[in-house]
C-alpha positions as CSV (number, residue, x, y, z in Angstrom):
1,X,0.0,0.0,0.0
2,X,1.3,3.5,-0.9
3,X,1.8,5.6,2.2
4,X,-0.4,8.3,0.7
5,X,-3.3,5.9,0.9
6,X,-3.1,6.2,4.7
7,X,-3.4,10.0,4.8
8,X,-6.7,11.4,5.9
9,X,-7.9,15.0,6.2
10,X,-9.8,15.7,9.4
11,X,-10.7,18.7,11.6
12,X,-7.3,20.2,12.4
13,X,-5.3,18.9,9.4
14,X,-3.9,15.7,7.8
15,X,-3.1,12.5,9.6
16,X,-1.0,9.6,8.5
17,X,-1.9,6.2,9.7
18,X,-0.5,2.7,9.6
19,X,-1.6,-0.6,8.0
20,X,-1.2,-4.0,9.6
21,X,-2.9,-7.4,8.9
22,X,-5.6,-6.0,6.7
23,X,-6.6,-3.1,9.1
24,X,-5.7,0.5,8.7
25,X,-5.2,2.4,11.9
26,X,-5.0,6.1,12.9
27,X,-4.2,6.9,16.5
28,X,-4.1,9.9,18.8
29,X,-6.0,12.2,16.6
30,X,-7.0,15.3,18.6
31,X,-10.7,15.9,18.8
32,X,-10.4,19.0,21.1
33,X,-7.7,21.3,22.2
34,X,-5.4,20.1,25.0
35,X,-7.2,20.9,28.3
36,X,-4.0,22.4,29.9
37,X,-3.1,25.7,31.4
38,X,-5.9,28.1,31.1
39,X,-8.1,25.3,29.7
40,X,-7.8,23.1,32.8
41,X,-11.3,22.4,34.2
42,X,-12.9,24.1,31.2
43,X,-15.2,22.7,28.6
44,X,-13.5,21.2,25.6
45,X,-12.3,23.8,23.2
46,X,-12.0,23.4,19.4
47,X,-9.0,21.5,17.9
48,X,-6.0,23.7,17.2
49,X,-5.0,23.1,13.6
50,X,-1.5,21.7,12.8
51,X,0.8,22.1,9.9
52,X,1.7,19.3,7.5
53,X,0.8,15.7,8.2
54,X,0.5,14.5,11.8
55,X,1.9,11.1,12.7
56,X,-1.1,8.9,13.7
57,X,0.8,5.7,14.2
58,X,1.1,5.6,17.9
59,X,-1.4,5.8,20.8
60,X,-1.5,9.2,22.6
61,X,-1.3,10.0,26.3
62,X,-3.9,8.6,28.5
63,X,-6.0,10.8,30.8
64,X,-4.1,11.6,34.0
65,X,-4.1,8.7,36.5
66,X,-1.8,7.2,39.0
67,X,-0.1,3.8,38.5
68,X,2.0,1.9,41.0
69,X,5.7,1.8,40.0
70,X,6.6,-1.9,40.0
71,X,10.2,-1.1,41.0
72,X,9.7,1.5,43.8
73,X,6.0,1.0,44.7
74,X,5.6,4.8,44.4
75,X,2.6,6.3,42.5
76,X,3.5,7.2,38.9
77,X,1.8,9.1,36.1
78,X,3.3,6.6,33.6
79,X,2.0,7.4,30.1
80,X,-0.8,9.6,31.3
81,X,-1.3,13.4,31.6
82,X,-3.7,16.3,31.0
83,X,-3.1,16.5,27.2
84,X,-5.3,13.4,26.4
85,X,-8.2,14.3,24.3
86,X,-7.6,12.1,21.3
87,X,-9.4,9.5,19.2
88,X,-8.3,6.3,17.5
89,X,-9.9,4.9,14.3
90,X,-9.5,1.3,12.9
91,X,-11.0,0.3,9.5
92,X,-10.6,-2.6,7.1
93,X,-7.9,-1.8,4.5
94,X,-10.4,-2.5,1.7
95,X,-13.1,-0.2,3.0
96,X,-13.0,2.2,0.1
97,X,-14.8,5.5,0.2
98,X,-18.2,4.7,-1.4
99,X,-21.1,6.2,0.4
100,X,-22.8,5.6,2.7
101,X,-19.8,3.8,4.3
102,X,-19.6,1.1,7.0
103,X,-21.4,1.1,10.3
104,X,-19.3,2.7,13.1
105,X,-18.8,1.2,16.6
106,X,-17.5,3.7,19.2
107,X,-16.2,2.1,22.4
108,X,-16.1,4.1,25.6
109,X,-13.6,2.5,28.1
110,X,-14.4,1.8,31.7
111,X,-12.4,2.3,34.9
112,X,-14.6,3.9,37.5
113,X,-14.0,7.3,35.8
114,X,-10.5,7.3,37.4
115,X,-8.5,4.9,35.3
116,X,-8.4,3.3,31.9
117,X,-7.7,4.5,28.4
118,X,-8.6,4.2,24.7
119,X,-5.7,1.7,24.3
120,X,-7.7,-0.9,26.2
121,X,-8.9,-3.6,23.7
122,X,-8.3,-1.1,20.9
123,X,-6.1,-3.6,19.0
124,X,-8.8,-6.2,19.4
125,X,-11.2,-3.9,17.6
126,X,-10.0,-6.0,14.7
127,X,-12.4,-8.8,15.8
128,X,-15.4,-6.5,15.4
129,X,-14.0,-5.2,12.1
130,X,-13.6,-8.7,10.6
131,X,-17.0,-9.7,11.9
132,X,-18.8,-6.7,10.4
133,X,-17.1,-5.2,8.7
134,X,-17.3,-2.0,10.7
135,X,-15.2,1.0,11.5
136,X,-14.1,0.8,15.1
137,X,-13.4,3.9,17.2
138,X,-12.1,4.5,20.7
139,X,-11.2,7.7,22.5
140,X,-9.8,9.2,25.7
141,X,-11.7,11.5,28.0
142,X,-10.8,13.3,31.2
143,X,-11.0,11.2,34.3
144,X,-10.8,11.7,38.1
145,X,-10.9,15.2,39.5
146,X,-10.0,16.8,36.2
147,X,-13.2,15.2,34.5
148,X,-15.6,14.1,37.2
149,X,-15.6,16.5,40.2
150,X,-17.7,19.7,40.1
151,X,-15.6,22.7,40.9
152,X,-18.0,25.2,39.4
153,X,-18.7,26.8,42.8
154,X,-15.1,28.0,42.8
155,X,-15.4,29.8,39.5
156,X,-14.3,33.4,39.2
157,X,-15.0,36.0,36.5
158,X,-11.5,35.6,35.3
159,X,-11.4,31.8,35.4
160,X,-14.7,29.9,35.3
161,X,-14.9,26.1,35.9
162,X,-17.5,24.0,34.1
163,X,-19.2,20.8,35.3
164,X,-19.4,17.4,33.7
165,X,-16.1,17.7,31.8
166,X,-15.7,14.0,31.1
167,X,-19.3,13.9,29.7
168,X,-18.6,17.0,27.6
169,X,-15.5,15.4,26.3
170,X,-17.5,12.3,25.2
171,X,-20.0,14.5,23.4
172,X,-17.2,16.3,21.6
173,X,-15.6,13.0,20.6
174,X,-18.9,11.9,19.1
175,X,-19.2,15.2,17.3
176,X,-15.8,14.6,15.8
177,X,-16.8,11.1,14.7
178,X,-20.0,12.6,13.1
179,X,-17.9,15.3,11.2
180,X,-14.9,13.1,10.2
181,X,-15.6,9.5,10.1
182,X,-16.6,9.4,6.4
183,X,-13.0,10.1,5.6
184,X,-12.1,6.7,7.1
185,X,-14.9,4.9,5.3
186,X,-17.5,5.1,8.1
187,X,-21.1,6.1,7.9
188,X,-21.8,9.1,10.2
189,X,-25.5,8.3,10.1
190,X,-24.9,4.8,11.5
191,X,-23.0,5.1,14.8
192,X,-23.4,2.7,17.7
193,X,-21.9,3.6,21.1
194,X,-20.9,0.8,23.6
195,X,-19.1,0.6,26.8
196,X,-18.6,-1.4,30.0
197,X,-18.9,-0.4,33.7
198,X,-18.1,3.3,33.8
199,X,-18.2,3.3,30.0
200,X,-21.7,1.9,30.2
201,X,-22.7,4.6,32.7
202,X,-21.4,7.0,30.0
203,X,-23.7,5.3,27.4
204,X,-26.7,5.7,29.7
205,X,-25.8,9.3,30.5
206,X,-25.3,10.2,26.9
207,X,-28.7,8.9,26.1
208,X,-30.1,11.5,28.5
209,X,-27.8,14.3,27.3
210,X,-29.6,16.7,24.9
211,X,-26.4,17.8,23.1
212,X,-25.7,14.2,22.1
213,X,-28.9,13.9,20.1
214,X,-28.5,12.5,16.6
215,X,-24.8,11.6,17.3
216,X,-25.6,7.9,17.5
217,X,-28.4,5.5,16.5
218,X,-27.8,2.6,18.8
219,X,-26.4,2.0,22.3
220,X,-25.0,-1.0,24.2
221,X,-24.5,-0.8,28.0
222,X,-22.6,-3.6,29.6
223,X,-22.7,-3.7,33.4
224,X,-23.9,-0.2,33.8
225,X,-24.0,1.5,37.2
226,X,-26.9,3.3,35.7
227,X,-27.9,5.2,38.8
228,X,-24.5,6.7,39.5
229,X,-25.5,10.3,38.6
230,X,-25.8,12.7,41.4
231,X,-27.3,16.1,42.4
232,X,-25.4,19.4,42.5
233,X,-25.6,19.4,46.3
234,X,-23.8,16.0,46.4
235,X,-21.2,17.1,43.9
236,X,-20.6,20.3,45.8
237,X,-19.9,18.4,49.0
238,X,-17.5,16.1,47.3
239,X,-15.7,19.1,45.8
240,X,-15.4,20.7,49.2
241,X,-14.1,17.4,50.7
242,X,-11.5,17.2,47.8
243,X,-10.3,20.8,48.4
244,X,-9.7,20.0,52.1
245,X,-7.6,17.0,51.1
246,X,-5.7,18.9,48.5
247,X,-4.9,21.8,50.7
248,X,-4.1,19.5,53.6
249,X,-1.5,17.8,51.5
250,X,0.4,21.1,51.3
251,X,0.0,21.6,55.1
252,X,-2.4,24.5,54.5
253,X,-6.0,25.3,55.4
254,X,-8.5,26.8,52.9
255,X,-11.4,29.0,53.2
256,X,-14.2,27.5,51.1
257,X,-15.9,31.0,50.9
258,X,-12.8,32.4,49.3
259,X,-13.5,31.3,45.8
260,X,-10.5,33.1,44.3
261,X,-8.1,31.3,46.6
262,X,-9.6,27.9,45.9
263,X,-9.7,28.7,42.2
264,X,-6.0,29.5,42.2
265,X,-5.3,26.3,44.2
266,X,-7.1,24.1,41.7
267,X,-5.7,25.9,38.7
268,X,-2.0,25.6,39.8
269,X,-1.8,22.3,41.7
270,X,0.4,19.7,40.2
271,X,-1.4,16.9,38.5
272,X,0.1,14.3,40.9
273,X,-1.3,16.2,43.9
274,X,-4.7,16.4,42.4
275,X,-4.8,12.7,41.8
276,X,-3.5,11.8,45.2
277,X,-6.2,14.0,46.8
278,X,-8.7,12.3,44.6
279,X,-7.5,8.8,45.8
280,X,-8.1,10.0,49.3
281,X,-11.6,11.1,48.4
282,X,-12.4,7.9,46.7
283,X,-11.3,5.9,49.8
284,X,-13.4,7.9,52.3
285,X,-16.6,8.4,50.3
286,X,-18.0,4.8,50.3
287,X,-17.9,4.7,54.1
288,X,-19.1,8.3,54.6
289,X,-21.9,8.0,52.0
290,X,-22.6,4.3,51.5
291,X,-23.9,3.4,48.0
292,X,-22.6,6.5,46.4
293,X,-19.6,7.2,44.2
294,X,-17.9,10.6,44.1
295,X,-16.6,10.5,40.6
296,X,-19.7,10.6,38.4
297,X,-21.8,12.8,36.2
298,X,-23.9,15.6,37.8
299,X,-27.4,16.7,37.1
300,X,-27.1,20.4,36.1
301,X,-28.9,23.2,34.2
302,X,-26.7,22.9,31.2
303,X,-25.4,19.5,29.9
304,X,-27.4,17.1,31.9
305,X,-30.7,18.7,32.9
306,X,-32.3,15.7,34.6
307,X,-31.3,12.4,36.0
308,X,-31.0,9.7,33.3
309,X,-33.5,7.5,35.1
310,X,-36.2,10.2,35.0
311,X,-35.4,10.8,31.3
312,X,-35.8,7.1,30.5
313,X,-39.0,6.9,32.5
314,X,-40.6,9.8,30.7
315,X,-39.4,9.0,27.2
316,X,-37.1,12.0,27.1
317,X,-34.0,9.8,26.7
318,X,-32.9,9.5,23.1
319,X,-35.2,6.9,21.6
320,X,-32.6,4.6,20.0
321,X,-32.4,0.8,20.1
322,X,-30.5,-0.5,23.0
323,X,-28.8,-3.7,24.3
324,X,-28.3,-3.7,28.1
325,X,-27.2,-6.3,30.6
326,X,-24.9,-7.4,33.4
327,X,-22.9,-10.4,34.6
328,X,-24.3,-13.1,36.9
329,X,-22.3,-12.1,40.0
330,X,-21.0,-8.5,39.4
331,X,-20.1,-7.9,43.1
332,X,-17.8,-10.9,43.7
333,X,-14.8,-9.1,42.2
334,X,-14.9,-6.2,44.6
335,X,-13.2,-6.8,47.9
336,X,-11.8,-4.6,50.6
337,X,-12.7,-1.3,52.2
338,X,-11.6,0.9,49.3
339,X,-14.0,-0.7,46.8
340,X,-17.0,1.5,45.9
341,X,-19.9,-0.9,46.1
342,X,-21.7,-1.4,49.4
343,X,-20.6,-4.8,50.5
344,X,-19.2,-4.2,54.0
345,X,-21.6,-4.7,57.0
346,X,-21.5,-1.0,57.9
347,X,-22.4,0.0,54.4
348,X,-25.2,-2.6,54.1
349,X,-26.7,-1.5,57.4
350,X,-26.7,2.1,56.3
351,X,-28.6,1.2,53.1
352,X,-31.1,-0.8,55.1
353,X,-31.6,2.1,57.5
354,X,-32.4,4.4,54.6
355,X,-34.8,1.9,52.9
356,X,-38.5,1.7,53.7
357,X,-39.0,-0.4,56.7
358,X,-41.6,-2.6,54.9
359,X,-39.0,-3.6,52.3
360,X,-36.3,-5.0,54.6
361,X,-37.8,-8.4,55.4
362,X,-38.2,-9.2,51.7
363,X,-34.6,-8.1,51.0
364,X,-33.4,-10.4,53.7
365,X,-35.4,-13.2,52.2
366,X,-33.6,-12.9,48.8
367,X,-30.2,-12.5,50.5
368,X,-30.7,-14.6,53.6
369,X,-27.0,-14.7,54.5
370,X,-26.5,-10.9,54.8
371,X,-24.0,-9.6,55.7
372,X,-22.0,-12.8,55.1
373,X,-19.5,-12.4,52.3
374,X,-21.2,-14.2,49.4
375,X,-24.7,-12.6,49.9
376,X,-23.0,-9.3,50.6
377,X,-21.2,-9.5,47.3
378,X,-24.4,-10.3,45.4
379,X,-26.4,-7.6,47.3
380,X,-23.8,-5.0,46.4
381,X,-23.3,-6.1,42.8
382,X,-27.1,-6.1,42.2
383,X,-27.4,-2.7,43.9
384,X,-24.6,-1.2,41.7
385,X,-25.2,-2.8,38.4
386,X,-27.9,-5.4,37.8
387,X,-31.0,-3.7,39.3
388,X,-30.4,-0.2,37.9
389,X,-30.0,-1.9,34.5
390,X,-33.4,-3.6,34.8
391,X,-35.0,-0.3,35.5
392,X,-33.5,1.3,32.4
393,X,-34.7,-1.7,30.4
394,X,-38.2,-1.4,31.8
395,X,-38.4,2.3,31.2
396,X,-36.8,2.5,27.7
397,X,-38.6,-0.5,26.3
398,X,-41.8,1.6,26.3
399,X,-40.3,4.0,23.8
400,X,-37.7,2.1,21.8
401,X,-36.5,-1.5,21.1
402,X,-34.5,-3.1,23.9
403,X,-32.6,-6.4,24.2
404,X,-31.5,-7.6,27.7
405,X,-28.8,-10.1,28.5
406,X,-27.1,-11.7,31.5
407,X,-23.6,-13.1,31.1
408,X,-23.4,-16.3,33.2
409,X,-20.5,-18.3,31.8
410,X,-17.6,-18.8,34.1
411,X,-14.6,-21.0,33.6
412,X,-14.0,-23.7,36.2
413,X,-11.1,-21.7,37.8
414,X,-13.4,-18.8,38.6
415,X,-16.1,-21.1,40.0
416,X,-13.5,-22.7,42.3
417,X,-12.3,-19.4,43.8
418,X,-15.9,-18.1,44.2
419,X,-15.8,-15.3,41.6
420,X,-18.1,-17.0,39.0
421,X,-19.2,-14.7,36.2
422,X,-18.0,-11.5,37.8
423,X,-17.7,-8.0,36.8
424,X,-15.8,-7.4,33.5
425,X,-15.3,-11.2,32.8
426,X,-17.0,-10.9,29.4
427,X,-14.6,-8.3,28.1
428,X,-11.7,-10.6,27.3
429,X,-13.7,-13.0,25.2
430,X,-15.9,-10.3,23.7
431,X,-12.8,-8.7,22.3
432,X,-11.2,-12.0,21.5
433,X,-8.3,-11.3,23.8
434,X,-7.7,-14.8,25.2
435,X,-3.9,-14.9,25.1
436,X,-3.1,-12.4,27.8
437,X,-2.0,-13.5,31.3
438,X,-5.5,-13.0,33.0
439,X,-7.5,-15.0,30.4
440,X,-4.8,-17.7,30.6
441,X,-5.0,-18.0,34.3
442,X,-8.8,-18.0,34.5
443,X,-9.0,-20.8,31.9
444,X,-6.1,-22.8,33.3
445,X,-8.5,-25.5,34.6
446,X,-10.4,-25.7,31.3
447,X,-13.3,-23.9,29.7
448,X,-11.3,-21.9,27.2
449,X,-13.1,-23.2,24.1
450,X,-16.6,-22.5,25.7
451,X,-15.4,-19.1,26.9
452,X,-14.2,-18.1,23.4
453,X,-17.5,-19.4,21.8
454,X,-19.6,-17.4,24.3
455,X,-17.6,-14.3,23.3
456,X,-17.9,-15.0,19.6
457,X,-21.7,-15.3,19.9
458,X,-21.8,-12.1,21.9
459,X,-19.6,-10.2,19.4
460,X,-21.8,-11.4,16.5
461,X,-24.9,-10.0,18.2
462,X,-23.1,-6.8,18.9
463,X,-22.0,-6.3,15.3
464,X,-25.4,-7.4,13.9
465,X,-26.9,-4.8,16.2
466,X,-24.5,-2.1,14.8
467,X,-25.2,-3.1,11.2
468,X,-29.0,-3.5,11.3
469,X,-30.2,-2.1,14.6
470,X,-31.2,-5.5,16.0
471,X,-29.2,-8.5,17.2
472,X,-29.8,-12.0,15.9
473,X,-33.3,-13.5,15.4
474,X,-32.8,-16.0,18.3
475,X,-32.8,-13.1,20.8
476,X,-36.3,-11.8,21.5
477,X,-36.8,-8.1,22.4
478,X,-37.4,-7.0,25.9
479,X,-40.7,-5.6,27.1
480,X,-42.0,-4.9,30.6
481,X,-44.6,-7.7,30.0
482,X,-42.1,-10.5,29.3
483,X,-38.7,-9.2,30.4
484,X,-37.2,-11.7,27.9
485,X,-33.5,-12.0,28.7
486,X,-30.7,-13.8,26.8
487,X,-28.7,-15.8,29.3
488,X,-25.2,-16.2,27.8
489,X,-23.6,-19.4,29.0
490,X,-22.1,-22.6,27.7
491,X,-25.3,-22.8,25.7
492,X,-27.3,-19.7,25.4
493,X,-31.0,-19.6,26.4
494,X,-33.8,-17.1,26.9
495,X,-35.6,-16.7,30.2
496,X,-38.6,-14.4,30.9
497,X,-38.2,-12.2,33.9
498,X,-35.2,-13.9,35.5
499,X,-34.8,-13.2,39.3
500,X,-38.4,-11.9,39.4
501,X,-38.6,-12.1,43.2
502,X,-35.3,-10.4,43.6
503,X,-36.3,-7.6,41.3
504,X,-39.5,-7.0,43.2
505,X,-37.5,-6.8,46.5
506,X,-35.4,-4.1,45.0
507,X,-38.4,-2.2,43.7
508,X,-39.6,-1.9,47.3
509,X,-36.0,-1.3,48.7
510,X,-35.1,1.5,46.3
511,X,-38.2,3.5,45.6
512,X,-36.2,6.3,43.9
513,X,-35.5,3.8,41.1
514,X,-38.8,2.1,41.0
515,X,-40.2,5.7,40.5
516,X,-37.4,7.6,38.8
517,X,-39.4,10.8,39.0
518,X,-37.8,11.3,42.4
519,X,-34.8,12.5,40.5
520,X,-31.1,12.5,41.4
521,X,-30.1,11.3,44.9
522,X,-28.5,13.7,47.3
523,X,-26.2,12.8,50.1
524,X,-27.7,10.8,53.0
525,X,-26.5,11.5,56.5
526,X,-23.2,9.8,57.4
527,X,-23.7,6.6,59.3
């Protein structure tokens, strides 16, 4: 292939990609200006044009996050930083440029809105490309305190701070796709977004974000903590807690009423200090505010005018087809005090104290061992992932096609250690990444072939959904009347309203989700 065949003209200038094994790739293409200096904690700004051809052969910097240095044990920014707003595109080498182009699949990475990057599974986008074919896109967005804490209360006339920066980045990336993907052989009118965990929360939130309208025509949410969107009061409290931690690291105190002083602190603090303060906030929040997560989108008057649950219930969410589901035992992976889901006895008791008294007996009936570890893990996983996803499916199915799934397959090793089909397990096989160290370990006692086959069936459905707007014929759509759910296991099957009694228990236990019109949750008193 001539090198000129890999040059594409996009917003900002020309980019030169690489070709390997029948797939052309362009990496680290800016979709917004670098959010550094005066643009820190500001909404994404337009791309700054460059001269000549930009090398797009290597991945860009990940959003700022701390890694543990393997040699010293010290926290490191390795490969991450503030200049991170870039997109990657992979397309089959023979795509051509005939309209309308190929369907586009845009993957939003997870990581609790504090870690992860567009590099995750990006090379494995080839399995989707070959199955489609499709054009596969991934991108970075701001994480942690730079993307998911609300510092707007500390704005000054000279330096305002906006809310929902990570969400704004995601909208900006989708706008870039809409404007530029035709240059790579993609169809801008046929874009499907999909993500897992925090990436699935992003999918849910984008469906309730007015500025994202018409930027995608299908959505896939895998293990979505769909309820993890909070009120401005909650976000303001977490911002204040963060500022105390940040100032304390420097041995100083801070007056929260002095917006100019806090503004200067946030604008000038080293990235490492911001991230270390954020780690402290993430560690203390689950115990101080059980069931809540400090790094999350915020209901505001601008980008996200209502809680996504309320938007889904009313039909104001974007009425596009959706696949949504979770794994059999989401909570079994999360262990220890710093994990965000409520599986410790103190957190579980706090949630029971906040629930209607009439609901508690039924909840104990479906989790009879609480707060013993196994039932605590299932209670917490269902609270964070499974039950909110069922509410989204119920609400959205009134207005648009929905398909629900549950991923149940677990290799023998994971059954032996008690993890079973836990959070994130489907990702290795969905992306056909079975030769890495983790997949090799979890299939070391067998099950590799069945695990790979489950992922292949899942991937085929995902691609068919992106191509046609519906998965395979063997998967019936979901309605509130049947709640038909595809159970992905060694052999797939369909069940109507699985876990009905458990779902009814949660309806009574969390009335704010059973009736989403209650809106965004605010902070409960500390236990």
